N, C-alpha and C positions, 0 to 999 in steps of 0.2 A: 703264380703270377705271370704266366706266359703271355696273357693278353697285354699286360703292361710292357713286357720286354719287346713285344712285336711292334709297339708304337714307334713311328719314325723318329720321335723326339729322343728316344733312348739309344745312345750310341756309345762307342768306346767301352765295351764291356769285355772282361776276361772271364771265361767260364772254365773253372778248374776241372781237370780230368776226374778228380775225386767226385765232383758234383755230377759230371756227365754220366759216370758209371752208375751212380745212384738213380739218376733220372731214368736211365735206360732200364734198370731193374724194375722201376715202379710203373712206368707208362710208356709204351712204344709210341703212341701218337704224340705225346708231349716231347719225347726224345727227338722225333722226326722234325717237329716244329723248331726245336733249338738248333738242330743240325742245319736246317734251312736258313736260320738267322745267321749262323756262322758262315754259311756259303754265300750270303748276300753281301757283295763288296761295299754297298752304300751304308751298311749298318756298323761296320768296323767292330764286329764281334770276333773274338779269338778264343780258341781253346788252348790251354797251357798244360802240357803233360807233366804236371808236378810230381806224379808218382814215379816218373822215370828220369827225374832231374836230380843230380847228386846232392845239390844244396837244399832241395825241398823234400826229399824222400825221408819218411820216418817209419820206424818200426812200432808195432803195437806193444805197449808196456804191460807188465803183469797186472792183472786185476782191472785193466782198462777195457771198457766195452768198445765194440768196433765203431759205434756211433761217436763215442768220445774221441777215439783215435782219428776218425775222419774230420771231426771239428778241429782237432789240434793240427791236422795236416793242412787244413784250410788257413788257419791263422799263421802257420809257418810260411806258407806260400805268399800270403799278403805282406808279411814282414820282409821276406826276401825281395818282393817286387818293389817295396818302398826303397830299400837299399839300392837295388839295381837301377832304379830311375834317378837316384841322387847322382850316380856316377855319370849320367848322360850330360853332355856339354850344353844341353839346351838351356836357354836363358830362363824360360818359364819353369817354375817348380810344379811338377805334376803331383797332384794329391791322389793317393790311392784310397778308395772308400770300400769298406766291406759291407755288403748288403746281406743281412741274415734275419730270418724271422724266428731263429732259435734263441730263446731268451738267455739260456746259459752261455751259449757261444758268444753272444753279443757282450754280456757282462765280462767274460774272460778277456775278450778282445780289448775292451775299454781299459781293463786293468793293465793289459800289456802295451798300452799306448797306441792302439790301432784306432783309426777313425771308423766307427761302425754305426750303422743305422738299421732300423727295420725298414722293410720296403715302404710301409705306410709313411714313416717319418720322412724318408727321402723324397717320395713323390709329393708329399704336402709341402716340402721346402721348394719345389720347382714352381715358384709363384707365377711364372710366365705361362704355365700350362695348367690352369686350374681344372680343365675337363679331364685330365689324367686321373684325378682322384676317383672319378666314377668307375674307372676300370679296375680298381683294387678289389681283389677277391676277399671276401670276409674270411679271415683266418680263424679266429676263435669266435665262439658264439657269445662271448662275454660282452655285456653292454648292448647286445643286440636283442636281448630278451624283451618280450612284450611286458609292459609294466605290470599288468595284472598278475604275471607269474603263474597263470593257470597252466596245468599240465594237460595238454590235449591228447597226447599219444602214449601208449605203453612203451617201455624201453625195448630197444633192439638187443637181442642176445649176441654175445661175442661170437666171432667166426668159429673158434675152437668148439664151442658148445653146439653150434649149428651143424658142424661137420659130424660130430659124434651122433647128434640126433638123427641126421640123415642116414648115417650108417646103420643105426639101430632101428630105423623105420618110424621113429616118433614124428619126424618132420619129413616133408616132401620138398624136393627142389624143383623149381620150374621158372618159366619166363612169365613175367607179370604183364598182362595186357589190359590197359585201361579201356573203358567203354567210351565210344565217341559221343553216345547219346545221353549218358547218365554218369555224372562225375562221382557218384557215390557207389559205383559198381565196377568190378573188374573181374577178369578170369585169370587163373594161373594155369598155363599148359605145363603139365608135369613132364620132366625129362625121363628117359628110360622106358621101361616096358610095362609100367603099371597100367595095363589097358583099362581096368575097371574105373580108375580115377584119373583119366587122361586130362580132364578139365575140371578145375575147382572154382566155384564161384566165391567171390569175396564181396561183401556188402557192408556199407557203413564206414564212416571216417576212421574209427578206432581200429577196425579190422584191416582197413587198407594200410594203416600204419606207415605213412610217409613213403610208400613205394612209388616209383615213377615208371611210366610206360616203358616196357622193354628191359627193366631191371631183372636180374636173376635173384629170386627171393627164396626164403625157406617158409613153408606154410605148415600150420598145424590144423589138421581136420577137426571140425567141431562135432559134437555128439549129434547123432541122427535127428534128435528132436529139435535141434537148432538149425537144421538145413533149410535153405530158402529156394525160391524159384527165380530164374532170370526175370527181371522186371520188364514189362513192356512200356514203362513210363519213360518219357523223354525229359531229362532234368539238366539244365545248364547252371553252372555256378555263377550267379550274377550279383552276389552280395557285395556291398561296398565296405562293409565293416568286418574286420577280421574276427571280432569277438562274438559274432552273431551265432552263437552255438545253439540257442533255442531254435532258431530258424532251421539249423541243420537237423536237429532232432525231429522236428516236425516233418521235414522232407524224408528222413529215414523211415518214419512211420508209414508214409505213403507206399514205400517199397514193400512193406510187410503186409499189405492188404491181402485179404483171404485168397488163397490159391488152392487148387485141388492137389491131393496127395501125389498123384502121378507126375506132377510138374516139378516136384522137389529134386534138387541136384546136390551132389556132394559140395559142402560149403566149408570154408576155412578162414583162418586169419593169418596175416603176415607176422611172423615172429622175428624175422631178421633179414638183412640184405646181404646176399653173397657177393654180388658184383653190380655196381652202379653202371647204368648205361647212359650216363648223361652226355649230351652234346650241346653245342650252342643252339639256342632256340630263337626263331624269328617270331615277331609279334609286335604288340603296341603297348605304350604306357597308358595305364588308367590313372590319370593324375589324381593325387589325393585332394579331397575337398578342403583340407585344412590349409589356410594361407601360409606361405613361406615354408611349407613342409618339405623335408628332404627325402622322407620315405614314401615310396609310391609302390603300387602294385603293377606288375607287368603281366599282360594277358597274352599267352602264346597263341600263335595262329592255329596250332594243332590242338584241338579241343581235348585231346587225351592227356595233355600235360597240365599240371596244376598251375595256378598263378604263382608268380615269384615276386618276393619283396626285394626291391633294390633301393639304394640311396643315390640320389643324383641332385645336383644343383641346376641341371639344365632342363628341368621338366617342361618349362614353357616352350623351349625350342623343339623338344622331342615330341611334343604332343602332335598327333596327326602324322607322325613318321613311322615307317616300319623300322624296328631296331632289332639288334641281336643281343641276347642276354645269356649269361652262363650261370648255372646253379653252383653255389659253393657249399651249401650244407643245409640240413633241415633239423633244427633243434626240436626237442619234445614239446616245448612250451610255445611253439609257434604254429599258427594255423597253416602258414604257407612256408615254402623253403626260402632261404636267403640266396641272393645272387648278386651279380654285378653287370653293369652295362659294358658291352664289347664294342659295338659300332652301329652307326646309323646306315640304313640302306637307301633312304630317300622317302619321298612322300607316298603315303598310302593311296592306292587307286591309280597311281602312275604306272603305265604299262611296263616300262623297263624294271621298275622296282618290284612289281608283282611277279614278273617272270623270274627275277632273281630269287624272290622268296620261295616260289614253288620249286625251283631247282634245289635250293638249299634244304628246304623242308623234306624233300624226297631223296636227299642225299645223292643227287645226280652230279657226277664229276663233270664240271663244265668250264674249268679254267682253260685258256688257250694251251695248245700243245707246246711243251717246253722245247728248248733248243736241242736238248739231249735226244728227245723223241724224233724231232724233225731231221736230225743228222743221219738217221737211218733210211731216209727216203731216197729213191733213185735220183741221180743227177739229171737235170734236163739239158738239152733235148734227149728224150729216151727213145730207143728203138729196139726191136727184137734182134738178138744176135744169133750167130750160128750155134753158140753154146746153149742158148735157150731152146734151140730146135732139137737138141740131141734126143730127148725122151718124149718128143711131141709128135702128134699127127698133124699134118697140114690140112686143115679143113676149110681153107679160105674160099674154095670153089663152091661150097655148099650154100644153098639159099636159106641163110639163117636170118631171123628177125626177132625183135623184142617187142613185147606188148606190156604197157605199164600205165599207171595213172597219169593224167596230164601234169606237166611240170616236173616229172621225175628226173633227177640228174644222177642218182646212184643206181644205175641199172645193173642188177647183178645176175640176170638170167636172160637167155635167148633160146629160141626153139627152131627146129627144122623138121620137115617131113617130106620124104620123096619115095617114089615107087622104085622097087628093085627089079632087076631083070627076071627074077623068078616069080614075080607077081606079088610078093610080099611088100610090106612097107618098112622103111627105116625111119625111126623117130629119134631125134637127138635133143637132149636138154643140155645146154652149155652154160656153165656157171663161172663167173669171174674167178680167175686164179689168184686170189688174194694171198694165199700162203706162199706164193712165189716171192712176193714183196716183203712179207712179214716173217722174219726168220726167228726161230725159237730163242727165247731168253734175252733178246736185246731190249733196249728201252722202249722201242715202238711196240714190241710184242707185249711187254709188261703193262704198258699203258692201255692197250686194247683189251687185255685180259681184265684189268681193273674196271674199265668202263663197261665191258660186257655186252653192251647193246647201244645202237643209235637211238636217241630219244626224239620222237616227232611231236613238237608242240604245234599250236595252231598256226604260228607264222614264223617258226624257226626250228632248225634241226640241230641237235647236239650230236655231232658225228662221233662214231666210235674210232674211226681212223682219220688221219688228216685229209684235207680236201683234195690234195694232189692225187691221192689214191681213190677216195670215195667218188669224186665227181669227174675224174679224168682217167688215169691209167688203168684203174680196175673197172671203170664203168663201160659196159659193152655198147658203146655208142655206134651209130651206123657209119659205114664207109671208112673205118680205121681198123688196122690190125690190132687184135687184142688176144692176150693169153687167157685160155679157159681150161676148165676141168669138165670133160664131157662124159655124159652117161648116154650110151647109144643102144637102142633096142631094135631087134628085128621082130616085127609083129605081123600076124595075119590080119585079114580085114575084120575079124571079130574082136580085135584088140587083145588077142592072146599073145603073150611074150614067148618068142621061140629062142631068142639068144639075147644076152646082155653083155655089153663090154664097157669098161671105163678107161678113159685115156686122157692124159694132158694134151692140150691141142692149141692150135692158133686158128682163130676165126676172124671173119670180116663180115659183120652184120650188114644185111642189105637194106634194112629199114627199122627205124625206131618208131613204133606206132602207139597211139593211145588205145584204150579199150574200144572207144567209139569208132576210131578210124578202122581198126581191125574188123569190127562188126560190120561196118559199111562195106568193106571190101568183100567179106564173105557173102553178104546179101545182094551185092550188085551183079546183075546178070551180065553186064558188059565187060566186067574185069576178069581176065583169064591169065594174067602174068604169073611168073614163077612164085612170087611172094604170096599172092592170093590163093593159088592152087595149094601151096604148102599149108596156108592157114585153114583152107577148107578140109584138107586131109586131117589136120590136127583136131579140128572142131568135131568132125565125124567120130573120130576115135575117142575123144574126150567124153562125148555123150554116152558111148558104150561103157567106158570105164566108170563113169559116175553111176550109171544104172547098176552095174555090178557091185559097186561099193555100197550102194543103198540096199541092195538085196542082201548083202552081208550084214546089214544092221548098223551102218554108219549113220550118225545123226546129222540132220541139217537144222541148225538152231538159228534163231533170229535175234539180233540185237540192233536197236535203232541207231545206226551210225549217222552222224551229222556232219555236213560240210558247211563251212562259212564262206560266203563270198565277201572278199575284202575290198574296201575302197582303195584304189591303187595309190592315192596320195596319202591319206591319213592312216592307212592300214587298219581302220576300224571295221568291224563286221557290219555289212549293210543288209545281208540277207542270210537266212538260215534255211538249209533244205536237207531233207533226209536223202541219203545216197541211194541211187537206184543201181542195181547190179545188172550187167549185160551178160549174154551168153559167153562172151570172150573172157570175162572175169573167171567164169567157171572153167573154161578151156585151159587157161594158164594154171589155175589151181590144181586141176586133175594131174597134169604132167609134173608139177612140183611135188605133189604127194607121192606119185609113182617113183620119182627119182629118189625122194627121201627114204621110201621103203626099200628100194633096190640097194641103196648105199648102206642102209642099216643092216640088211642081211649080209652084205659083203664084209663089212668091217667086223661084225660079230663072228662070222665064220673064221676070219683070220685071227681076231684078237678076242677070244671069248671072255677074258678077264678084264680087259680095259677098253671096251668100246664105249664111246660116249653116246648114249641113247636118250630118247625122250619118251616118257610114259604119261598116260592120263588115267589115274585110278578111277575105278567105278565108284560112284557115290554110295555111302551107306544108305540102306533103304529109308531110314528116317528122314534123310534130306528131301525125299519126294513128298512128305506128308502134305506140305502146303499146296503142291501141284495137284495131288489126288483130291484133296478137300475142295480146292477151287473148282476143279472139273465137276465134282459131284454136285456142288451147290448150284452150278450153272445148268447141269443136265436137266434138273427138274423144270427149268425155265424153257429150255429150247427143244427138249427131246421127249419122245415117248419111248424110242428104242434105246439100246444101251451104247449108242455110238460114241458117247463122250466118256467112256471109261478109259482112264489112262493106266496102261499096264506098265509096271516098272521092273519086272523080274529080269529083263535083259535089255541090252541096247536095242536089239532088233524089235522086241515087243514094244518098247517105248517108241521107236521110230514109226512102227506101223500104226500104233494107236494115235500118234500125233497126226499122221497122214489122214486118218479117218475122221478126226475131230473137226468136221466142217459144219457150218450152220448157215443156210441161206438167210436166216433172219438176223444173223450177226456175223457179217463177213470178216470182221477184224479179230474174231475169237481165236482163230488158228495162230495168228501172229502172236497174240498175247500169251497163249499157252507155250509157244516156243520161247518167248522172252523169259517166262517164268521158269521154264525147264533149264535155261542157261544159268539161272540163279541157283539151281540145285546142284550144279556141277562142282567137281573138285578142280584145283589148279593142275594144269599139266606141268611136269617138272623134268629137268635134265638129271640123269643119274649115270653112274659108272656100272657097266654090266657085271663086274666082279664083286659088286657090293650089294646086289639086289637080285631077287629071282622072279619078280613079277614085272614083265616087260610090256604088258598089254596096253594098247591105246584105246580107251573106251569110246571116245567120240568118233574116231576114225574106223573103229572095229578092225584094227590091224594088230596082229600078234607082235609086231616089232616096228619101231619108227625112230627116225632121228632128224636132225636139221642139217641139210647139206646145201640148200639152194640160196642162202643169203649171207655169204661170208663178209660182204661189205658192211653189213649192219648188225651181225650177231657173231660173237666170238666163238660160240659153240661150233658153228659151221667151219671155222678155221681149224679147230682141233679135228673135226671129222674129215676135212680135206687132208690133213697131215696123216691121219690113220689110213685113209684110202690110198694116198700116194705111196705109203710104205707097203701096203697090201699088193699094189700092182708093180712095185719095184721102180717107181718114178722118183722116189726121194728116200733119204736115209732117216732112220729113227733117232731118238735122243732119250736120255734116261727118264725125264718127267712124263714122256708120252706113254711109257709102260709102267707107271707107278700108280696103282689104283687108289692109294690114299691121297696122292696129290690130285688126281682127277676128281675124286669125291669132294675135296676142298674147293676145287675150281667150280664144280657143279653147284655147290652151295652158294658161292658168290654170284654165279650166272643166274640162278633162280631168284636171288634177292634183287639183283639189278633189273631183271626182267619185270618183276612185280612192281618195283619202285617206278620204272619207266611207265608202266600202265597207269599207275596212280597219278604220276605227273601229267600224263597226257589228258587224263580225265579232269584234273584240276585246271589245266589250260583251257579246255572246252568250257568248264564252268565259268571261268573268268571272262572268256569272250562272250559267253551267253549273257552275262551280266552287262557287259558293254553294249550288247545288242539291245537289251530291254531298257537300258538307260535312256535311249533316244526314242523308244517306242511308246512310253507312257503305259496305260493299262491296256492289256490285250485280253480279249475274251475268246476262250478256245474249248473245244471238246477234249475230254480226258477220260481215261479208264482207270479204275482202281486196281492196283497191283497187290497191295498188302493192306490188311486191316490191323490197326494197333488199338491199345486200350483207350487212347484219348485222341486218336488221329487216323487219317487214311493216307496211304502213299499212292500218288497217282502218276500216270504216264501220259504225256501229251504227244501223240503220234506226229503231229505236224512238225514239232521241233525236236523230237527224240529226247524230250526233257522230262526229268522225274523230280517230284517234290512232295512235301508233306503238307496236308491240309489239317490244321489243328481245330478242335472244337471248343477249346477253353482259352479264354483270354484273360490277361492280367486286368484286375479292377473291373471285371464284367461278371454278372451273375452266371454261375456255372450251369450249363445245360445238364439234363439227365442223360447219363451215358450207360449203356449196357453192352458189355463186350462178351461175345460168345466164341470161345476158342475152338469149339468142335466144328462149327459150320465152315469157316470162321466168318463172323459178322459183327458189326457195331451198330447199335441202335442209338440214335441221337434224338431225344424227345420222342417223336412218333415215326421217325424215318429210319429205315434199316438199310445199311450199306453192306453189299457183298463184294467179294473179289470179282473183278471184271465188269462191275456195273459201269455204265456210261454216265458221266456227270459233266457239268459245265463249270469252268473255273475262270476267275480273273487272274491274270499273271501280271506282276509288276515288280520293279526293283525296290527293295527296301534298303536304303542307305543309312538308316538311323544308327546302326553300329558300323562305324567306318571300317573296322577290322574284318568283321564277318558280314560284309554286304551280301545280301542273299536275294534270291528270287522268292517272292511271296506268292502263295496261291490261296485264293479264297473261293469257297464254294458259292456258286450263283444258282445252279439248279442241281438237284431238287431243292426247293426252298425249305428251310427248317422252321417249323412253327416258332414264332416269338423271336426269331433271330433275323435282323437285317444284315445285309452284307456290310461288314465294317470297312471303314476306309483304310484302316491300318492294322490288319490282323497279323498274328505272328506265324511265320512258318520258316521252316528250315529247308534247304534244298540241296540235293546232290545230283550231279549230272551223270547219267549212267553210260554216256557214250564216249567213244574215243575218236580223236580227230583223224583226218585223212592220213593214212600211212600206207606202207607197201601192202601187197595183197595176199601174202602167203599165210597158210596155217602155221 
C-alpha cells in the first residue's frame, strides 16, 4: 500500500524496525520509497527501533513461527506506545492505531484491546478524502472475481516446482517480451547458453498465461507438431467486453493461417512466473459503458502491456487525462489484471503531460538534482588553481576551436591543428575534463552513473550532470580557461600517426563555431586567420582518414534525421526538414573516432581485464535476408547487369556493394538500401574487456573502440577518462575501477539507459510530428515502401523522414483480395502488386479518434486499387524512425 502511504494526507506514522526489515528483504524499491517518506520532514514518518528497545524486545518462543513472532513484536510495540503516550503531559489524548492487513494479527490485536484496522477500513473511514480509496491496492482477489466465474487461464506452478523443472531442463527460464503489434503473441528470450532455443514464440491467450512484458517466466516447449510461425498480422486489443472470448478465439485462428514448414519456430507456453517486473504504467481510462459503474478498464500507453481493471469513483474527472496505474494481481478467472489508480498527470495531448508520460514510460530519471547531489558541485566563483596545474600541460596558447550544432551549450570537444618545425602536423582533440569535477563514489557520481546519458528531446534536454557543469564549467566555450583531457598526435601529411600522447591540460578555445560557420571559413578565399588555417588542416586530414576507414570496410549508413523548426512563442513545430550534413560534420566525426580508437588501445594495453570498451557485433547472416531480397526484386526492374547484388559476407563487401548500387532511373534507391541496411544491424554495446573476447566494431571496421569524447553527456566516457588518467599517472585508482564484475554491472545499466534514451527521443519526434500535422490537415506526399506485411505496407516519406503503415483492410468494409509472397517479398492487393522500394503516393493526416494513441494515418492515393476509393478515415499505425537534433558523435 505504498501509494497510499505516499499521499500527503497520510501523516504521523510510526514504522517499526521489525516491519522495515521485512520490507527490505522483500523489495528494495519499496524499501527505498519508505526510507524517503521517513526522510521527508513534512510527512512526520518515524522509524522506531523496537528490536533494540528493552521494553519492546521479545524472544521467539518454542514452536512459534518467525512470522508469528514478528506479529507479536508488532503488538507489543503498539501496546508500549499506548502506555508511553499516556504518560505525556499533553492535554489531548493521542490514540494509537495499528494498521495491518494480516487477518490473524488484527484479530489478536483486537482481543488484546488494541485499536486495529485493515488499510482499507482505515482509508474508507477518512470521509474527507474519498479519492484515497482509488489508490488502495487490491489485496485479495476475493470479491473481485468476474461473476461468470469462468476460468480463463491455467494455474501457475509454484516457484519450487519451477526451479526444479528448470534445473532438470523440463522448463526454460527467460525474459518475456510482448509484441507491440499483436497482443496475442510474445517471445521469450531464454537465459543462459541454450543457443538452439534462444527465442521461443508464445501464441494465444492461454499460452501467454498472464505474463506481462519484461517478466521473468518459466516456459514449457510444445511438441514440434504444435510449433507456429511468427505472425505478420497486426492485431490490437480493442474489445470493450471482458468476456468476449469467442472473439479472441476467432483472432487466434487468424494467427494460425497456413505457413510454410521452414517458417516454424520453437513454440512454448508460460507455466509460471519467476519474477514479476511490474512498474507503474501511464495510460488512460476506458470508461465503462455501464452507468454509475465503478469498475473500468485502463489502457496503458505501451501497447505491450495488457489492459488493467481498476475501481474508481472519479471516472468522469479522469476521462481524457493521462493517469498512472499499478498492477496488484492477476487472478485466473479474470481476462485482465487488477490494479489501482496512483495519480493523474494532466490532460492528454497537453505538451507537458505528454513529455512527462514519455519520460516515465522510458524510465528516464528526470527529477531535479537533489541537494545531496548539488552539494558536490564546485563553489562559485570558480577558477583554476595552482594545485589544478600540477599534472597538466598549459595549452592556452594553442589555436583551439570547437565545432557543434547551432544552439549547443554542452560543448565537450575542441580541436587544433598546427604545422611543426619538422614539417609534420600536430593535431589535438581536447575533451572536457568532467572527471576532475565528479569524484568516484559521491552522490554526484552515483546520480550520473544512474542516469547514464543525457536525453535530448525535441525541445528539452534531460542532463546527466547538473547545469553548472554541463553548460558552464565543463563546457569548452570560447575565450575562457577550461580544464581538458587532450589526445595529441604527430602526423605526416598522409594522415599517418607517428606519435600519440595523452595529457590533462588547460585550454582556451579561440572560437565556438557551428558546422555552417566552420564550412564557410574553410571555403572562403579571403580568410586566412589562425582558426581558419587550423580548420583547413583538419579538414584535409579528415578526408584522408575517412577514405582509409572506408577502404578498411567501414559502413556509411543513412537514417533520415529530422529537425523541427519551432515557433519561438508557442514552441509548436512549424516546419519539418530533413537534416543536411556538411563536410565539417564529417571532419569533427573523423577526429572523434580517431581519439576514441587511440584511447581504447591505450586503456586496454594498461588494463587488459577492466577496460570499458564499446563493440558492435556483426549481424547474423539471416538479418540481411530482407535487404538481399529487396535488392533482388528491384534488380530485375532497373538492371541488366548484376550491379544490384548486395554482398553481405563482410562489412567491406557490404560497403562496396552499397557504393555500387546506383541507378540513374531511381536516384533515391541508394539511400533506401542504406536505410534498410541500418535496420539489419545489431545494437552497439558497452562491455568490460575482462568479461568478453570479441571486441570488434563492425560498423566502424575497427578491432577496438571506446567512448572518450563526450563525458558531459555519457557516463561511459567518465569511466574511460578515469582509466586513462590512471594509465598516464594523472590520477589515482579506486577499488570499483578495477573490479570487472562491478564494471560489467555498470555496462548493463549504461546499455539499458542508452537504449531507453533513443526510444524516448524517437517518441518525442513522433509526438512533435503529430503536433505538426495537426495544423496541416491532409498532406499528399511521395513515399517509398520499406517493408511488405501480410495485410499492410510500411512506407517512408523522405520529405519528413517519417515512417508509417498503410493498411488495406478496414473495419466494416468489404475485405480486398490479398496475396502475400514472402519469397519476393511482395503483396498483391486485388490486381496491384507492391514490392519493397516501390514509389507510391499517400495522404498523411492526424487521426485523433483514439485520444491516447493519436497517430499519423497514411492512405494510399496512387497507384489506385481497383474498387477502392481513398477512404476519409482509414486506419493506420505509425512509428517515427528518426531521432531529434542531438550531438554529433558516433
